[in-house]
C-alpha positions as CSV (number, residue, x, y, z in Angstrom):
1,M,-6.7,-15.0,7.5
2,S,-10.4,-15.3,6.5
3,T,-11.8,-13.7,3.4
4,Q,-13.6,-11.1,5.5
5,E,-10.3,-10.3,7.4
6,S,-8.5,-9.9,4.0
7,E,-11.2,-7.5,2.7
8,E,-11.0,-5.5,5.9
9,M,-7.2,-5.3,5.5
10,I,-7.5,-4.2,1.9
11,R,-9.9,-1.4,3.1
12,E,-7.4,-0.4,5.8
13,I,-4.5,-0.3,3.4
14,E,-6.6,1.9,1.0
15,K,-7.6,4.2,3.9
16,R,-4.0,4.7,5.0
17,L,-2.7,5.3,1.5
18,K,-5.4,7.8,0.8
19,E,-4.7,9.6,4.1
20,S,-1.0,9.8,3.4
21,L,-0.8,10.5,-0.4
22,N,-2.7,12.5,-2.9
23,V,-4.1,9.4,-4.6
24,V,-5.4,9.6,-8.2
25,S,-5.9,5.9,-8.6
26,L,-5.5,3.0,-6.3
27,K,-5.8,-0.8,-6.6
28,V,-5.1,-3.1,-3.7
29,S,-5.6,-6.9,-3.8
30,G,-4.5,-10.0,-2.0
31,S,-5.1,-12.3,0.9
32,D,-3.4,-14.3,3.6
33,S,-1.1,-11.4,4.6
34,H,0.3,-11.0,1.0
35,Y,-0.9,-8.0,-1.0
36,T,-0.3,-6.2,-4.3
37,I,-0.6,-2.4,-4.6
38,R,-0.9,-0.1,-7.6
39,V,-1.1,3.6,-6.7
40,V,-1.0,6.6,-8.9
41,S,-0.1,9.9,-7.2
42,P,1.5,13.3,-8.2
43,D,3.3,13.0,-4.8
44,F,5.7,10.7,-6.6
45,E,7.0,13.5,-8.9
46,G,10.8,13.7,-8.8
47,K,11.1,10.6,-6.5
48,T,13.1,7.5,-7.3
49,S,11.3,4.2,-7.3
50,V,12.8,3.3,-3.9
51,S,11.7,6.6,-2.5
52,R,8.2,6.0,-3.8
53,Q,8.1,2.6,-2.2
54,R,9.3,4.0,1.1
55,M,6.4,6.5,1.0
56,V,4.0,3.6,0.6
57,F,5.6,1.6,3.4
58,S,5.6,4.6,5.6
59,A,1.9,5.1,5.1
60,L,1.3,1.4,6.1
61,G,3.3,1.8,9.3
62,D,2.5,-0.8,11.8
63,L,0.5,-2.9,9.3
64,I,3.8,-4.0,7.8
65,M,6.5,-3.2,10.3
66,G,7.2,-5.2,13.4
67,A,7.0,-8.8,14.6
68,N,3.2,-8.9,14.9
69,A,2.4,-7.0,11.7
70,P,-0.7,-8.4,9.9
71,I,0.9,-7.9,6.5
72,H,3.7,-10.3,5.8
73,A,4.6,-9.1,2.3
74,I,3.8,-6.7,-0.5
75,D,4.3,-9.1,-3.4
76,Y,4.1,-6.5,-6.1
77,M,3.9,-2.7,-6.0
78,E,3.5,-0.1,-8.7
79,T,4.0,3.5,-7.8
80,L,3.1,5.7,-10.8
81,L,2.7,9.3,-11.8
82,P,-0.6,10.5,-13.3
83,E,-0.5,10.8,-17.1
């Protein structure tokens, strides 16, 4: 995956998360189909860490699920509540 393709994927990840969650803060980085995500959202209130991660994966949908998904892995994910 080229640098341009990685940057486009980061923008798409950010777009999908912002459409699915009430995002207070968001940081996405990575390349070559491996990404890290740090998202802060009040939507995580009362949710377990596994439930929070599921919310993120659900927002990413076909980007991460399926045989031809462009994202191979989320190497690190933080799902936090606003302070």
